[in-house]
NUTIMI-373784 format. One record per residue: y, x, z of N, C-alpha, C in turn; residue in three letters. Coordinates in steps of 0.2 Angstrom, whole numbers, plus 5000, padded with zeros to 4 digits. Example, Ala and Ser with C-alpha at 12.3 -4.5 7.8 and 13.67 -1.06 7.14 Angstrom:
<recs>
REC_n.yy_n.xx_n.zz_ca.yy_ca.xx_ca.zz_c.yy_c.xx_c.zz_rest
REC_4972_5066_5039_4978_5062_5039_4984_5066_5039_ALA
REC_4989_5064_5035_4995_5068_5036_5000_5064_5039_SER
</recs>
This chain:
<recs>
REC_n.yy_n.xx_n.zz_ca.yy_ca.xx_ca.zz_c.yy_c.xx_c.zz_rest
REC_4994_5004_5000_5000_5000_5000_5006_5004_5000_MET
REC_5011_5002_4996_5018_5006_4996_5021_5007_5003_ASN
REC_5023_5013_5004_5026_5014_5011_5032_5010_5013_LYS
REC_5036_5008_5008_5042_5004_5009_5039_4997_5011_GLN
REC_5034_4994_5008_5031_4988_5009_5029_4988_5017_LEU
REC_5025_4993_5018_5023_4994_5025_5029_4993_5030_ILE
REC_5034_4997_5029_5040_4997_5033_5043_4991_5033_PHE
REC_5044_4987_5028_5047_4981_5028_5043_4976_5032_ASP
REC_5036_4976_5031_5032_4972_5035_5032_4973_5043_HIS
REC_5032_4979_5045_5033_4981_5052_5040_4979_5054_LEU
REC_5045_4980_5050_5052_4977_5052_5052_4970_5053_HIS
REC_5049_4966_5049_5049_4959_5049_5045_4957_5055_ALA
REC_5040_4960_5056_5036_4958_5062_5039_4959_5069_SER
REC_5043_4965_5069_5047_4966_5075_5052_4961_5076_TYR
REC_5056_4960_5070_5061_4955_5071_5059_4948_5073_HIS
REC_5053_4946_5071_5050_4939_5073_5048_4939_5080_MET
REC_5045_4945_5082_5043_4945_5089_5049_4945_5094_ALA
REC_5055_4949_5092_5061_4949_5096_5064_4942_5096_SER
REC_5064_4939_5090_5067_4932_5090_5063_4927_5094_GLN
REC_5057_4928_5095_5053_4923_5099_5052_4925_5106_HIS
REC_5055_4931_5108_5054_4933_5115_5057_4928_5120_ARG
REC_5053_4926_5125_5055_4921_5129_5061_4923_5133_GLU
REC_5066_4919_5132_5073_4920_5136_5075_4913_5139_VAL
REC_5075_4913_5145_5077_4907_5149_5084_4907_5150_ALA
REC_5086_4901_5152_5093_4899_5154_5093_4897_5161_ARG
REC_5098_4899_5165_5099_4897_5172_5104_4892_5173_LEU
REC_5102_4886_5176_5107_4881_5177_5112_4883_5183_SER
REC_5118_4882_5182_5124_4883_5187_5125_4878_5191_LEU
REC_5121_4872_5190_5122_4866_5195_5128_4862_5193_GLY
REC_5131_4864_5187_5137_4860_5185_5136_4858_5178_ASP
REC_5136_4852_5176_5135_4850_5169_5140_4853_5164_ARG
REC_5146_4853_5166_5151_4856_5161_5151_4863_5160_ALA
REC_5149_4867_5166_5148_4874_5165_5142_4876_5161_LEU
REC_5137_4872_5162_5130_4874_5158_5132_4872_5151_ASP
REC_5135_4867_5149_5136_4865_5142_5141_4870_5139_LYS
REC_5146_4873_5143_5151_4878_5140_5148_4884_5138_SER
REC_5142_4886_5142_5139_4893_5140_5132_4891_5136_CYS
REC_5132_4886_5133_5126_4885_5128_5120_4882_5132_GLY
REC_5121_4879_5137_5115_4876_5141_5113_4879_5147_GLY
REC_5117_4884_5149_5115_4888_5155_5116_4895_5154_GLY
REC_5116_4899_5159_5117_4906_5159_5111_4910_5156_LEU
REC_5112_4913_5150_5106_4916_5147_5104_4922_5150_LEU
REC_5097_4923_5151_5094_4928_5154_5093_4934_5149_THR
REC_5092_4940_5152_5091_4946_5148_5097_4948_5144_ARG
REC_5103_4946_5147_5109_4948_5144_5114_4951_5149_ARG
REC_5120_4953_5147_5124_4956_5152_5130_4952_5154_VAL
REC_5131_4950_5160_5136_4946_5162_5141_4949_5167_HIS
REC_5148_4948_5165_5153_4951_5169_5156_4946_5175_LEU
REC_5156_4948_5181_5158_4944_5186_5164_4948_5190_ILE
REC_5169_4945_5190_5175_4948_5192_5178_4944_5198_LYS
REC_5181_4947_5203_5184_4944_5209_5189_4949_5212_ALA
REC_5193_4946_5216_5199_4950_5219_5196_4956_5223_PRO
REC_5199_4962_5223_5197_4968_5226_5196_4967_5234_ALA
REC_5192_4971_5237_5190_4970_5244_5188_4963_5247_ARG
REC_5185_4960_5242_5182_4953_5244_5175_4953_5243_THR
REC_5171_4948_5245_5164_4948_5244_5162_4942_5240_ALA
REC_5167_4939_5236_5166_4933_5232_5161_4935_5226_TYR
REC_5162_4941_5223_5157_4942_5217_5150_4944_5220_ALA
REC_5150_4947_5225_5143_4949_5228_5139_4942_5230_THR
REC_5143_4938_5234_5140_4932_5236_5138_4927_5230_ALA
REC_5142_4927_5225_5140_4922_5219_5135_4925_5215_PHE
REC_5134_4932_5215_5129_4935_5212_5122_4934_5215_THR
REC_5122_4934_5222_5116_4933_5226_5114_4926_5224_MET
REC_5118_4921_5223_5116_4914_5222_5113_4914_5215_ALA
REC_5116_4918_5210_5113_4918_5203_5106_4922_5203_LEU
REC_5105_4927_5208_5099_4930_5208_5093_4926_5211_LEU
REC_5095_4921_5216_5090_4917_5218_5088_4912_5213_GLN
REC_5093_4910_5209_5091_4905_5203_5086_4909_5198_GLN
REC_5088_4916_5197_5084_4920_5192_5077_4921_5195_LEU
REC_5076_4921_5201_5069_4922_5204_5065_4916_5203_THR
REC_5067_4911_5201_5063_4905_5200_5060_4905_5193_LYS
REC_5063_4909_5188_5060_4909_5181_5058_4916_5179_VAL
REC_5058_4921_5184_5056_4928_5182_5054_4931_5189_THR
REC_5050_4937_5188_5048_4941_5194_5050_4948_5193_SER
REC_5049_4952_5198_5050_4959_5197_5056_4961_5202_GLY
REC_5056_4968_5203_5062_4971_5207_5069_4970_5205_PRO
REC_5073_4970_5209_5081_4969_5207_5084_4976_5209_ILE
REC_5087_4979_5204_5090_4986_5205_5097_4985_5206_LEU
REC_5100_4987_5211_5107_4986_5213_5110_4993_5213_TRP
REC_5115_4995_5208_5118_5001_5208_5126_5000_5211_CYS
REC_5127_5003_5216_5133_5003_5219_5136_5009_5222_GLY
REC_5142_5009_5225_5145_5015_5228_5142_5017_5235_PRO
REC_5143_5023_5237_5141_5024_5244_5145_5020_5249_VAL
REC_5142_5016_5253_5146_5012_5258_5144_5013_5265_ARG
REC_5149_5012_5269_5147_5011_5276_5150_5005_5279_HIS
REC_5147_4999_5276_5150_4993_5278_5156_4991_5274_GLY
REC_5159_4985_5276_5165_4983_5272_5163_4977_5268_GLY
REC_5169_4974_5265_5168_4968_5261_5164_4970_5255_ALA
REC_5160_4965_5253_5156_4966_5247_5149_4970_5248_GLY
REC_5148_4973_5254_5142_4976_5255_5136_4972_5256_ALA
REC_5131_4974_5254_5125_4969_5254_5121_4971_5261_VAL
REC_5119_4966_5264_5115_4967_5270_5110_4961_5271_TYR
REC_5105_4963_5275_5099_4959_5275_5100_4951_5277_ALA
REC_5104_4950_5282_5106_4943_5285_5109_4939_5279_ASN
REC_5113_4943_5275_5117_4939_5270_5112_4937_5264_GLY
REC_5107_4942_5263_5102_4940_5258_5098_4934_5260_MET
REC_5096_4933_5267_5092_4928_5269_5095_4921_5268_ALA
REC_5102_4921_5268_5106_4915_5267_5105_4912_5260_GLU
REC_5103_4917_5255_5102_4915_5248_5094_4915_5247_PHE
REC_5090_4915_5252_5083_4915_5250_5080_4921_5247_GLY
REC_5083_4927_5248_5081_4933_5246_5079_4938_5251_LEU
REC_5075_4943_5250_5073_4948_5255_5074_4955_5253_SER
REC_5075_4959_5257_5077_4966_5256_5071_4970_5252_PRO
REC_5065_4967_5253_5060_4971_5249_5059_4969_5242_ASP
REC_5064_4964_5239_5065_4963_5232_5069_4968_5229_GLN
REC_5073_4972_5233_5079_4976_5230_5077_4983_5230_PHE
REC_5080_4987_5225_5080_4994_5225_5087_4996_5224_ILE
REC_5090_5000_5229_5097_5001_5229_5098_5009_5227_PHE
REC_5103_5009_5222_5105_5016_5220_5112_5017_5222_VAL
REC_5113_5022_5226_5120_5023_5228_5123_5029_5225_CYS
REC_5128_5028_5221_5131_5034_5217_5139_5033_5218_GLU
REC_5142_5038_5219_5150_5038_5220_5153_5037_5213_SER
REC_5151_5040_5208_5154_5040_5201_5152_5034_5197_HIS
REC_5157_5029_5195_5155_5023_5192_5152_5024_5185_PRO
REC_5153_5029_5182_5150_5030_5175_5143_5032_5176_LEU
REC_5141_5036_5181_5134_5037_5183_5130_5031_5185_ARG
REC_5134_5027_5189_5131_5021_5191_5129_5016_5185_ARG
REC_5133_5016_5180_5132_5012_5174_5127_5015_5169_LEU
REC_5127_5022_5170_5121_5025_5166_5114_5023_5169_SER
REC_5114_5023_5175_5108_5021_5178_5106_5014_5177_ALA
REC_5111_5010_5176_5110_5003_5174_5107_5002_5167_CYS
REC_5110_5006_5163_5108_5006_5156_5100_5008_5155_GLU
REC_5098_5014_5159_5091_5016_5159_5087_5010_5162_GLU
REC_5089_5007_5167_5085_5002_5170_5084_4996_5166_ALA
REC_5090_4994_5162_5089_4988_5158_5084_4989_5152_LEU
REC_5083_4995_5150_5078_4997_5144_5071_4997_5147_ALA
REC_5070_4997_5154_5064_4998_5157_5061_4991_5158_THR
REC_5055_4990_5155_5052_4983_5157_5049_4982_5164_PRO
REC_5049_4976_5166_5047_4975_5173_5052_4973_5178_GLY
REC_5058_4974_5177_5063_4973_5182_5066_4966_5180_LEU
REC_5068_4962_5186_5070_4955_5185_5078_4955_5184_ALA
REC_5081_4960_5187_5089_4960_5187_5091_4967_5188_ALA
REC_5097_4968_5185_5101_4975_5187_5108_4973_5188_VAL
REC_5110_4975_5194_5117_4974_5196_5121_4981_5196_ILE
REC_5127_4981_5193_5131_4987_5193_5138_4986_5195_GLY
REC_5140_4989_5200_5147_4989_5202_5151_4994_5199_GLU
REC_5156_4992_5194_5159_4997_5190_5166_5000_5192_TYR
REC_5168_4998_5198_5174_5001_5201_5180_5001_5196_GLY
REC_5184_5007_5195_5189_5007_5191_5188_5009_5184_PRO
REC_5182_5009_5182_5180_5011_5175_5183_5007_5170_LEU
REC_5185_5001_5171_5188_4996_5166_5195_4998_5164_TYR
REC_5198_5003_5168_5204_5005_5167_5205_5010_5160_GLU
REC_5199_5013_5159_5198_5017_5153_5195_5012_5147_LYS
REC_5200_5009_5143_5198_5004_5139_5193_5006_5133_SER
REC_5194_5012_5130_5189_5014_5125_5182_5015_5128_ASP
REC_5182_5019_5134_5175_5020_5137_5172_5013_5139_LEU
REC_5176_5009_5142_5174_5002_5144_5170_4998_5139_TRP
REC_5173_4998_5133_5170_4995_5127_5164_4998_5125_GLY
REC_5163_5005_5125_5157_5008_5123_5152_5006_5128_LYS
REC_5153_5006_5135_5149_5005_5140_5146_4998_5139_VAL
REC_5150_4993_5138_5148_4986_5137_5143_4985_5131_ALA
REC_5145_4989_5126_5140_4988_5120_5133_4991_5121_ARG
REC_5133_4997_5125_5127_5001_5126_5123_4996_5131_ARG
REC_5126_4993_5136_5122_4989_5141_5119_4983_5138_LEU
REC_5123_4980_5133_5121_4974_5130_5115_4976_5125_GLN
REC_5115_4982_5122_5109_4984_5118_5103_4985_5122_LEU
REC_5104_4988_5128_5099_4990_5132_5095_4984_5135_ALA
REC_5100_4979_5136_5097_4973_5139_5092_4969_5134_SER
REC_5093_4970_5128_5089_4967_5123_5082_4970_5122_GLU
REC_5081_4976_5125_5075_4980_5125_5070_4978_5131_LYS
REC_5073_4977_5137_5069_4976_5143_5068_4969_5145_GLY
REC_5067_4968_5151_5066_4961_5154_5071_4959_5159_THR
REC_5076_4963_5160_5081_4962_5166_5087_4958_5163_ALA
REC_5090_4954_5168_5097_4951_5167_5102_4956_5171_THR
REC_5107_4957_5168_5112_4962_5171_5118_4958_5173_ALA
REC_5121_4960_5179_5127_4957_5181_5132_4963_5183_PHE
REC_5137_4964_5180_5142_4969_5182_5148_4966_5186_LEU
REC_5149_4969_5192_5153_4967_5197_5159_4971_5198_LEU
REC_5165_4968_5198_5171_4972_5198_5177_4968_5199_GLY
REC_5183_4971_5198_5189_4968_5200_5192_4965_5193_GLN
REC_5192_4969_5188_5195_4967_5181_5191_4970_5176_ASP
REC_5193_4969_5169_5190_4972_5164_5190_4967_5158_GLY
REC_5191_4970_5152_5190_4967_5145_5183_4964_5145_ALA
REC_5183_4957_5142_5177_4954_5142_5173_4955_5135_VAL
REC_5176_4958_5130_5172_4959_5124_5166_4963_5125_SER
REC_5161_4960_5122_5154_4964_5122_5149_4961_5127_GLY
REC_5152_4956_5131_5148_4953_5137_5145_4946_5134_PHE
REC_5140_4944_5137_5137_4938_5135_5142_4932_5138_GLU
REC_5144_4933_5145_5149_4929_5148_5153_4933_5153_THR
REC_5159_4930_5155_5163_4933_5160_5165_4928_5164_ALA
REC_5166_4929_5171_5167_4924_5176_5172_4927_5181_TRP
REC_5177_4923_5183_5182_4924_5188_5180_4920_5194_ASP
REC_5178_4924_5200_5176_4920_5206_5182_4921_5211_ILE
REC_5184_4915_5214_5189_4915_5219_5187_4910_5225_ALA
REC_5191_4911_5230_5189_4906_5236_5191_4899_5233_PRO
REC_5189_4894_5237_5191_4887_5235_5198_4886_5235_PRO
REC_5201_4882_5231_5208_4880_5231_5210_4877_5238_ARG
REC_5205_4873_5241_5206_4870_5247_5202_4873_5252_GLN
REC_5204_4876_5257_5200_4880_5262_5197_4875_5266_GLN
REC_5191_4876_5269_5187_4872_5273_5189_4873_5280_LEU
REC_5188_4868_5284_5189_4868_5292_5183_4867_5295_THR
REC_5183_4868_5302_5177_4867_5306_5174_4860_5305_GLU
REC_5178_4855_5304_5176_4848_5303_5173_4847_5296_GLN
REC_5173_4852_5292_5171_4850_5285_5164_4854_5284_GLN
REC_5162_4853_5277_5156_4856_5275_5156_4863_5276_ASP
REC_5151_4866_5279_5150_4873_5281_5148_4877_5275_TRP
REC_5145_4874_5270_5142_4878_5265_5147_4882_5261_ARG
REC_5145_4888_5258_5149_4892_5254_5152_4888_5247_PRO
REC_5158_4889_5246_5161_4886_5240_5165_4891_5236_VAL
REC_5164_4891_5230_5168_4896_5226_5172_4892_5220_TRP
REC_5178_4894_5219_5182_4892_5213_5179_4897_5207_ASP
REC_5176_4894_5202_5172_4897_5197_5175_4896_5190_VAL
REC_5178_4901_5187_5181_4900_5180_5176_4904_5175_SER
REC_5174_4901_5170_5171_4904_5164_5176_4906_5159_LEU
REC_5178_4912_5159_5183_4915_5155_5181_4917_5148_THR
REC_5174_4918_5147_5172_4920_5140_5164_4919_5140_HIS
REC_5162_4916_5134_5155_4914_5133_5154_4915_5126_ALA
REC_5149_4919_5124_5147_4920_5117_5145_4914_5114_ARG
REC_5148_4911_5109_5146_4905_5106_5147_4899_5110_GLY
REC_5151_4900_5116_5153_4894_5120_5161_4893_5121_GLY
REC_5163_4891_5126_5170_4890_5128_5171_4890_5135_ARG
REC_5178_4891_5137_5180_4892_5143_5179_4885_5147_LYS
REC_5178_4886_5154_5177_4880_5158_5178_4882_5165_ALA
REC_5179_4878_5170_5181_4879_5177_5177_4873_5181_HIS
REC_5175_4876_5187_5172_4871_5192_5172_4874_5199_ALA
REC_5172_4870_5204_5171_4872_5211_5163_4871_5212_SER
REC_5160_4877_5214_5153_4877_5215_5151_4878_5222_LEU
REC_5146_4874_5224_5144_4875_5231_5137_4878_5232_LEU
REC_5135_4882_5237_5129_4884_5237_5125_4881_5243_TRP
REC_5120_4878_5242_5116_4874_5247_5110_4879_5249_ASP
REC_5111_4882_5255_5105_4887_5257_5099_4883_5259_SER
REC_5099_4877_5261_5093_4873_5263_5089_4872_5256_ALA
REC_5092_4870_5251_5088_4869_5245_5088_4875_5240_SER
REC_5092_4880_5241_5093_4886_5237_5095_4884_5230_HIS
REC_5100_4880_5230_5103_4877_5223_5110_4878_5223_HIS
REC_5113_4880_5217_5120_4879_5216_5121_4872_5214_LEU
REC_5127_4869_5216_5129_4862_5214_5136_4861_5213_MET
REC_5139_4856_5210_5146_4855_5210_5148_4853_5217_THR
REC_5154_4856_5219_5156_4855_5226_5159_4848_5226_ALA
REC_5158_4844_5231_5161_4837_5231_5169_4838_5231_PRO
REC_5172_4833_5229_5179_4833_5229_5182_4831_5236_THR
REC_5187_4835_5238_5190_4833_5245_5193_4827_5245_PRO
REC_5193_4823_5250_5196_4816_5250_5200_4816_5257_VAL
REC_5205_4812_5257_5209_4812_5263_5207_4805_5267_MET
REC_5207_4806_5273_5206_4800_5277_5209_4801_5284_HIS
REC_5211_4796_5288_5214_4797_5294_5209_4799_5299_PRO
REC_5212_4803_5304_5207_4806_5309_5205_4801_5314_ALA
REC_5209_4795_5315_5207_4790_5319_5208_4783_5316_MET
REC_5205_4778_5318_5206_4771_5315_5213_4769_5314_PRO
REC_5215_4765_5309_5222_4763_5308_5225_4759_5314_ALA
REC_5220_4755_5317_5223_4751_5322_5222_4755_5329_SER
REC_5228_4755_5333_5228_4759_5339_5224_4755_5344_MET
REC_5219_4759_5348_5215_4756_5353_5219_4754_5359_PRO
REC_5218_4748_5362_5222_4745_5368_5223_4751_5373_PRO
REC_5219_4755_5374_5220_4760_5380_5226_4764_5379_ALA
REC_5227_4766_5372_5234_4770_5371_5240_4765_5373_TYR
REC_5240_4759_5371_5245_4754_5372_5247_4754_5380_VAL
REC_5241_4753_5383_5242_4752_5391_5245_4758_5394_ALA
REC_5243_4764_5391_5246_4770_5394_5253_4772_5392_GLN
REC_5255_4768_5387_5262_4769_5384_5263_4775_5380_GLY
REC_5257_4778_5377_5258_4783_5373_5253_4782_5367_SER
REC_5256_4785_5361_5252_4784_5355_5249_4790_5353_ALA
REC_5243_4790_5350_5240_4796_5347_5244_4799_5341_PRO
REC_5243_4805_5340_5246_4808_5335_5241_4809_5329_THR
REC_5243_4806_5323_5238_4806_5318_5239_4812_5313_TYR
REC_5234_4816_5313_5233_4822_5308_5229_4820_5303_GLN
REC_5231_4820_5297_5226_4819_5291_5221_4825_5291_PRO
REC_5215_4823_5289_5210_4829_5289_5207_4828_5282_GLN
REC_5204_4834_5280_5200_4834_5273_5193_4834_5275_LEU
REC_5189_4830_5271_5182_4831_5271_5179_4830_5264_SER
REC_5173_4833_5264_5170_4833_5257_5165_4827_5256_TYR
REC_5167_4822_5252_5163_4816_5251_5162_4816_5244_GLY
REC_5157_4812_5242_5155_4811_5235_5160_4806_5232_SER
</recs>
């Protein structure tokens, strides 16, 4: 057989195999967000998750996504981050437990230089058997040319292996990534009388083949699910009619409006 025909046959077989490779989508618990990114978060791709500096919003939201990911795939989770001694955004065992995750599912790589961290992520993404790869990129996004090259290399590597990648940081151009997200605290802060579950203000700022969207997402640690956060509603702290006891005492209660999360 002609060598060119053999080559063409092998190339076509490889292309068909890669096209039919099982790629799942993760539901974000919100219909509008799922629809905006093509039916859910695509696995085996690279996703950018941004949050304000010196906060744990990106870390916590990523933990929620990892729990969703473990429902459709298995394998270790590689986390490449800086050398830390505590502080906001650091991963610790009790926090993992809130998201139904265990330390024995993780492999931690601590490296002070952000480019070496993402180089480790690239190698890991091309290695079969991993469930997820997380990379904290630090100030690397400030070098725009290098940042674009890193994004393309990571995306290509993700198509070779089995892992889904999440890059965590403060900012960065979104070109080259499957999706990009801005994570912030809820616009209405919770109080002790309100729902204790974590809530994030989530903005989908980029989606390949999709569109921008926004939602408030809530994490329910009992069911290990993301869901749309209920809308805050105003209601009086006490009944509208004053109880007789207050009239007899000659003093009226002070009415303070409270917020609660109802359906």
